[in-house]
N, C-alpha and C positions, 0 to 999 in steps of 0.2 A: 542445563537448558539448551535443546537442539538448535542448531542454526539449521538455514536452508538447504546446508549441504554437509556431508561428514567430512572426517581427516581423510585426507589423501596423503600417499607418499611424497616425501619431498622430493619437489625437482628445482630446476634453475630458476630463481625468481630472479626478474628483472622491472625496472620501473624507469622511467623518464620522468624527472624532475625540471620545471622549468620556473626559476624562481626571478622575481624583483623585489629587491631589499631596499629601504631606504633605512639611513642611520640619522638621528638626531645631532647632525653638527651644523654651524653657521653656513650660510649659503649651500643647503644640502643638495645633494645631486645622489639619486639613489643609484647603487652598484648593481647591475644586470648581470644576473648569473646566467650565463650563456650555456646551452646545452649541446653538445656533439656526440655523435653515435658513428661508430667505426659499420660501414655496409656491411660487413660480414661477422658483425658480433650481436651478441643481445645485450650487450651490458653498454650503461651510458655514463659518460663522464662528464663532471659539473666543475665549472671554476669559477673562483670567488669566495667570499664569505664561509671560507673554511672553519671557523671557530663557530658561528651560527648554525652551520650545518652539521658539525658534531654535535652540539648541544641539543637540536632537534631529534638526532639519530638515537643518542643516550638516552634521552627521554622515551623515545618511542619504544626502546626493548624494556624499559622501566614499565610502562603500561602495558607491553604485550604481556610480561610475566603476570602483571595482576588482572589482567582479562583472562588470561588461561585460569586462573584460580577463582574468579568469580564466576565463570562459566561452569567451573566444576562444581562450585556450590550450588548451583539451581539445574545441574544435570537431571533431576530426578522429578521436577515439576511435572505436572500433567500436561499434555497437549493433546492435536488432534490429530497425531499420526495413529493411534491406534484405534480401530473400529472391529465390530463384531459381525460377521455372517450367521449364518443359520445354525453350524456345528463348528464353527473355529474362531477364535481371534486374531486377527489381523493386525501387525507393525509394519509400518511404511517408514522405511531408513531411505536415506540420500540416495543409495545404490542399489535398493532392492526392496523386494515384498517379503516377509516372513509369516507364518503363523505356527499356531498350536490349537490342540483341542480345547476347547472350553474347559475350565477346572485342572488343567495341566501346568505346570510351571514352567520357567524360562528353559529349563533344559530338554524340553521336548519342542522349544522352536525349529522348524525346518524353513528355508527358503523356497517360495513357488516363484520369485522371479529374480534374476539377477542381472545388473546391466553388464556382467563380465562374459553372460552368455550371448551379448551380441556384438562383443567386442569393442563396445564403447565404456572403457574401465572408469571415464570420469564423468559420466551421461549423471544426470539428475532423475529420481522420480519426481513427475509434477502431480499428475491425478491418476486415482486408482477407483475401476469402478468393477463391483462382481453382479454376475447375472443373477436373475431372480431365486433360482434354485440353488446358487454356490455351485455351480459345474463350470463355471468358466470367470475369468478375470482378465480384465484390459487396464491398461496402465499408460501414461504418456511418459517418455524419456527424454528428457532436453539436454542436449550437447552442449558443453561448455563454449562461449562467444558466441552463441545463436539463441533465438527466440525460437525457432521451429522446433517442433518435437516430432517424435516416432511414437506410433500406438502399437504397443506389444499384447498379442493374444496369447493367453496361456490358459490351456485345459485343467481343471483342476480334477476331472473324473474321468477316468482313473487316474490316480495321482502318482506318479513315478520322480525320483531324484536322479541326474536333472531334470528340470522340466523344460525343455527349452521352448521360446515361441513359437507355437504353431502359425501365425502369420505376423508380419510387422507391415503397417501401414505407415506411409511417408507424410508429413506434413500437416499433422494432426491437430487441433486445438480442444475442441471439447467432444464429448462423446458418451453415449448411454446406452445401456441394453433395453430393448423393448421386451424380447424373451431370451431364453437361454442361446438361440442360434440367430437372432437378427440385432446387430450392433447399428446404431444411427451416429454419425459422426459429421464434424465439420473439417474443410480443409484451410488451412493456412497460406494464403499466400504473399510474402513479405509480411506486414503486419495487418494485415485484411483476412477476415473470415466470409465470404460469400456464397460458398457452394456446401450442401449439404447431402450425404451419401447415404445409402443404403446397403449393409453388408449382411447377406444373407449365407450363412454355413450350413451346407448340406453334405450329406455322407459321399458325395460327388466331388465336393471342391467347396471354393468361397466365389461368390460373386457379389461385385458391387456397382450400384445405381445410382446415377445420380438423380434425387427427387426434389431438389429445390437449388435455385440460382437467382442470388441477389443482382440487382440490376444498378443500383440506386449507388453511388462511391460513397456516399456519405452514411449507409448503413452498415451495423456488424452483427453478424449472425451466429448463433450459439444455440446447443441443444443442451434441455434439460429435462427431467423426471420428476414426475409429480412425486409429493412424500407417498402415496399409497400405491406408488407404480402402476396405476391405471394407465396414465398419459404420458407422452412423450411431445412436448413441445419445441417447436423452433421458433426463437426468438430473434426478432429482426428490430435493431435499435439503433437510432441515431441519437444527437443531441436533442433534439426537438418532438421526437414520435417514435411510436411504435407499433408495430403488426406481431401477432403470434398464428402460428399455424398449429395442429395438433394430430396427434397420432396415437389411435386408441391400441393399447397393446395387445387388446383381443384378435383385433385383425392388423397384424403388425405391416403387411406387405400393401395393405390398401393406401391410395394416395394421401397426401396431409389435409387436413381441412382448415379453413380460415376461420379464424373467431371471429374478428373484427377488423377490415379494411383501414391501414395507416390513416390517419388524417393530421394535419400539422397543429402541433400543441396538445397531441393527447398521447399520453405514456399509460401503459398498463402491462401487468403480468400476471399470469395463469395458475391458479391451482384446483385440484379435484377431491372432490369427496362425496360418497352415497350419489353419484350420478349428478352433481351439481357442478358446475364451475364457480369457484369464488375467484373474483378479479379483484386486483390492487390497483387501481387507477388513479389518476391525478385529477377528477371529475370533483373532489368536496371543495368546500369553502376555500377561497385563494387558490384554487388549483393546486392544493396539495393531495397526498393519496389519502382514500377512502376504500373501503371494502364492498364490494358488490357482488349479486349473486344471481346465478341463471341457470336453468336446466343444461344439462351437456347436450341436450338435442336442439339446444336454441340459444346458440352462441353469440348472437351478433349484439350490437350495443342498445339496440331498440328493445331488447329484452332484460338489459341490466337492472337490477332492482337492489338501492343502496342499502346495505343492511349495518353498517359501523361507520362513524365518521368519529376522529379524536375530539376531544374538548380542547377550548379557546387555548392559544399557545402550543399544545403538543401536537407531536407530526411521527407519523408512523415511518421507522426506519426499515422493518424486515417484519416476516410472518413467517409462522411455520404452523403448517395445518396437523392437527391429531383428528383420530377420529369423530371426537364431538365436540371438538372445541379449536379455536385460533388462536395461538399465542400470538402478541406484537411486542418486538422490540420499539419501544418508545423514547422519545427525547422530549423533555418538557421544555418551557421558556428558557431557561437557562442552558439547555442543550444537554441537561442529565439524563441519562439513562434510566429506564424502568420498565416494566413488564406489565402486561395487561391481557387478561384472558375472556375470550370473547365465546360462549356458549354457542354452538350452531342451533339447537333448539329452543333455548330460552335467551334472546338477544338481549333483553333488558339487563341479564345478571353479569355484567361486566365487573371482572374484578382486578384491581390495582395492586400489584406487587413493587414495593421498592426495594432497590438494592442496597449492599454495603454502601457507606458514603465514600469508599477509595474506588469503587468500580467504575470503570470509563470504559471499557471495550466488553462486549458481548459478543463472543464467538459459537454459534451453533454448531452442535455435533451432530451431524446428519447421517445415521447408518439406517437401513433398513429395517433389519432385526432388533433395535432397540425397544424397549417396552413402548408399546404402541399409544399409549395415554398419558406417557411423560415426555417432556421436552427437557432435554440433555443439553447445557450448554458450558461452556468456560467464562470465567470472570478473570480480568485482568485489570492493571494499572501498567503507565510506564513503569512504577517502580514495585508494584507488587505483580509477582510472579504468579500464572493461572492458576485459580482453584476452578474443580468441577464440581457443578452444580445442577440440581434437577427440579422442575417444576411438575408437580402432579396436579391437576385441577379438582380431581375427585378426594385427595386427601385432606383429612383435618387441619394438617398443617403442610400446604403445598409446595412452600419455597426450603429447599434443604439444599446443604453442603456435603459433597459423599466424601469426602474426607477431611482431617484435620488440616488446620492452614499453618504446616508446619514453617512456610516461608513467609506468608502472605502479610502476617500484620508485623509493622516495625514498631519498636519501642517508642521511640519519638520522631513521629511522621506525620504531617499535617497535610490535609489536603484542603487548600481553600479555594473558594468560587467566587470571584470577582466579576464585577460588569464594569467594564469601559465605556465611555461615552463618545462615539466618533463626532467627526467634525458636523455631520447633519444631524447629529441627536440620537442616532440608531444604539441599542446597545449592543453590546457585544461579548460575549459570554470569555471569560479567561480562568483555565484553570491551573494553579499553583502548588506544588509538591514542595515542602521545606521540613527541615528537621528542628530548626530554631523556632522560637515564636514569631508571629508576623512583626512585632515590636522590634525584635533583634535582628533584623535582616539587612540593614542598611549597608554593613561592609563585607556581604558574602555576594561571592561569583554568582552570574545569572545568566543561566542558559534558556533562550527564547527556542520556539518551535514553530513552524505556519508552514501552511500548503495552499489553501485558499483557491480550488482550481474543478473544474467538472461535476460540482456538486458532492464530491467525496468528503469525508468525514477526516479530520486531523488523523493521523496513526496514533493511537495511544496504545498500545499492546506493549507488552513488557519487554525489555532488553535489560539484560545485566550491566551494561556500561552506564544507562541511566541509574541505576541503583547506586554504582560504585560512586559517581558522583554526588549522589544525595547523602551517601554516608560521609563524604568529604567535605559535607556542608555546604555544598550547592545548592540554591534554588532553580527549580526548573519550571517554566511557565510557557503553556500551550495555547495559543492565540486563536481563537475559532472563528476566524474573520468571513466577511462575506464572501461568495463567490465557492467556499466549501456548503458542505451538507449538514452541519449539525442541526439548524433550526428549519429544514425542510426545504423543499424546492423552491419556494419563493428567496431562502437564503442565498441559493445558489444564483438565481436571477438579477438578484440584486448586486452580484459580482462579477458578472460575466460581461463580454461585448462592450457596449458603451459604459458600463458600471464598472470596468475593471480598476480604476482607480480607488473604488470605494475599499476594495480589500486594502490597498496601501495606507488609506486613511485609517482603518480600524486597526492595522498593526501598528502603527504610529500611535493611536490612542490607546493602546495594550499597553505597550513600553510607557508612555507618561503616566499611564494611571498605575503602574507598579511603581514608579520612581517617587509619584505622590503619597502613595501608600507606605512610604520607607523600605520599599525591596530594593537593595543594590543601588549602584550608579553607574553613569555612562562607561565610566574606565575599568569597570568589572563586569561589563556586559558583554554576551556574545549571541550570535542568531544562526540558526541553522535549517537548511531548506533543501529538499532535493526535487529535481524535475520541475515540474511547472511552479512549484512554490519558490523557485529561484526569482520568478519575473516579479513578484510582490518583495524579495528580499534585496532584489536589485535597484528597484524603483527606490525602496527606501533608503538603500545608500547614497543615491542619486538626491534625493529630496531632502533629506534629514540624516546625513551621516554622524553627526556629532552625538547622535544618541546611543551609537556601538562604538566598542573597541574592536570586535572581531567577528567574521561572519565565515561559515562552514557552507559550503555549496558542492553538492555531489549531483553528477549527470545534470548539471544545471541548463534550462531554458533560458536563454537570455538573448538572443537577436529575433524576437518575435517578429519583426517588421519585414527581414528578409526572409525567414522561415516559411510566413504565412505569403509570401508573394511566388514563391516557388511550390506550383502545383505538381511537380515531379517528384518532391519527397514525399517518404511515408507521411501519412495522416494528417497532412496539409490540407486536402479537401474534406476528410473527416471530422476536423476541428475547426471549422469555419464557425460553428455552431458555438464555440467558446470564444473564438477570438475576433472573429468577423473574417471579411474577404476584401484586403485592401487593394487588389486589383480591381475588383468590381464596384468598389464604391469609394469614392475619396473621404466621406465620414468615417469609413473603417481606417483607411491609412491613415489619417490624422488623428485618429483615438488611439490607434495603437503606439504612432509615433510619439504620442505625449507621455507615455509612461515606460516604453519599451527600454530594459537597462541598457542596452548596446547602444541605442539611439540618443542617449541622454545624459552620457559621460561628459563632466566639466573639471577643469581642473579644480581642487579644491583637497580636504584633507581626509580622504577614505578611511574607512574601518581597513585595520589587516583583513585579509582573505585567504583561506585555502581553499582551491578549487580543484574537485577531484572528477575528472574526465576519464570515459573509455574510448580507446579507438575504434572499437567494434560497434559503437552506440548509435543503433539502427533508428532510433527514436529523436534523438537531438543531435543537430548534425554539429561535429566536431569542428567544422570552419567558424562556427558561430560563436562556440568558446573560446576560439583561438583569437578571434577577430576582437572578442570583448577583452581580452586580457591584453592585448597591445595598445587598445585605445585606452584601457585603463593605465597602461606603463606611463604612457605618453602622458596622459593627465597628471599622473603624480610627479613625473619630471619637470612640467612646466611648473607646478603649484611649488614644489621644493625649492626650484632654481631659483625662485622668488622671495624665500623664507630669509628673515634676516634676523631671527632671533631661535634658541632651540625649544624643541617640542615634540612629540610625538608623531612619527612619520610612519605609514603603513607599510607592512611587508604582504607582498602580493603573491601567492604560490600556487603554482599550476601542478598540480600532480596528474600527468598523464599517464593511465597505465594501458600497456600494450593490450589489446584482447578485450576481454571482458563484453558484457552488455549495458544497457540501460540499466540493470538491477545489481549492478555490483560484482564482487568476486563471488565465484562459485566453491571456490576451495576455502575451507575452513581456517589454515593459518594466514593464508592471505586477507582472509577478511580479517581476521584479528591483529594483522599489522595495519591494516587501513584506518581500523578504530584508533588501535593505539597511536598510529600518526597525526590523528584530528586530535585526541585527548594531550599529546604532546604541544601541537601548536595551540591549544586553548591556553594551556599552562603558561606555555612562554609568552604568549602574546599578552594575557593579564596579566603576568607578574605574578605568578603564584609559586608557593614554595610547593616542592613534592617531597613529601618523606619515604626513606629508604632508598632514593636513586642514587647512583653513583657513576 
């Protein structure tokens, strides 16, 4: 299974670990592990708890070996890093792009772009786009420890080796070819994209022109190309509204044309087919997405005609335009995915296609030269590696798998869908993976996953470490709480701003439902969350700490109140639609203060925690993480100093990684070490035996 980065040469690896350990003795006082660092050295020295430190490091090495083995086991599963051009098949690796003529084997693969040619040997390829005739290639290369990327342009006709970039554009986020010599791209400044430029390649050189600039700081700008390559769209989006401008590839140098002016509460996206605009907009019942249509010549909202709305309980998550059909990725009342085919010429003949029971994640494979009437996609789950499928609306058997499922099915793997009843009576979807029958899960370790923010679905793509845990008889639970997007736009609205506490109540109900169903018990239960998911995880630990024994937090957002009061920080202004504006509104201040993890720490028995943070994280202020750990340490000291009986006392570990960005290590080996450290922490904290460790 490919990671987001490839193997790199070994380099000097260093890390800073800040520990807060407490041990079960009378009148317990936690031993604080102080960290010191030499000003001229990249190594850190930790004092205290040597035996516990040695145990964790020993288990880390054990799991590192196991992880390398399991990743190797799934190295050949399909992914979206292979796509087809008109004449060649392209493979995107972490540090380069390679191609071979159609029908040729791997021995004929040649490089068309390499990070080495730019001198950025650690850079990672992010996006790749081919021009319409496959004469040009553009790709963004991201450097380690930074979210900024450079766009490299390579001429493919005529082709020579080595083919160094003919042009490099700095700070590019999204980009699309309008023609073989016109590229549109957005400029990233900090974490914002507000400017769109047009690059025109001529025989005498290249000229870049600003074509759009966004004035509203709450909007993010991106360029996207329609499936039929006719249109480029400039998508301007905030948390509550959107606006689209379009460029016709038949006149790529003409000014962008506005589709529909932004208005508060209106979200819409645009596709094109046969001189018609197909608009996915939240104008349906309950302000959910529906499909509308209007002539290309009359794009304004007053001309939009509804052509398809989902049935009761179903919501549209994505759509893909084919020449005569629109394929919708849908989710039903329990958040389970399925596909619907909408014929553009016979709207009443909608066909529903159910996916395999294990399928949780649908990833579209977009390539301009794939069979035009076929929808190509990957199906996976957290424990089932991706399998390549295709859907052909005109075939007698439209849904089929393109290759044997060598790794996909497990001999003993159950996927159980449950409903938890939240405090206000809302039914919350819950997905459980396990190898034993439901009746035999009372003594198994349980790992819970949660996110619940920004209207995003909980990540349920395959990861080999999940497979490792499942095969070691863990149960894995995914809590689809409000604030996420599994049940549509209303599901998000019910868990943001003044309703953020709903997500905490939903998470609590999920855990209690699992226990009541006979799944695990608090002493064997751990919760994992990253980024904004840590808001719900941290709030749960403050409100119901007895439900968990261990918590894993990565790049965690924990000090919501202070962050949202500092408008100079990246994303604060843009994210007021999710959290509120505590500077302007007392109600928002009070609401955030009621659930903010850092603001509500009290002396009590918390779960043990491993908190991983990155010093160069530009999205989550490190000061907030350090503040949270310090307050948690003092709360544990206060609580444990008053204990008169023996009992479990938590270990709080801050793993502070130098460098890195919000999304974790770029290096494969460093990533393996980080995951191994998390597994070692889980097994140690839950008191689980580890076979084969020494």
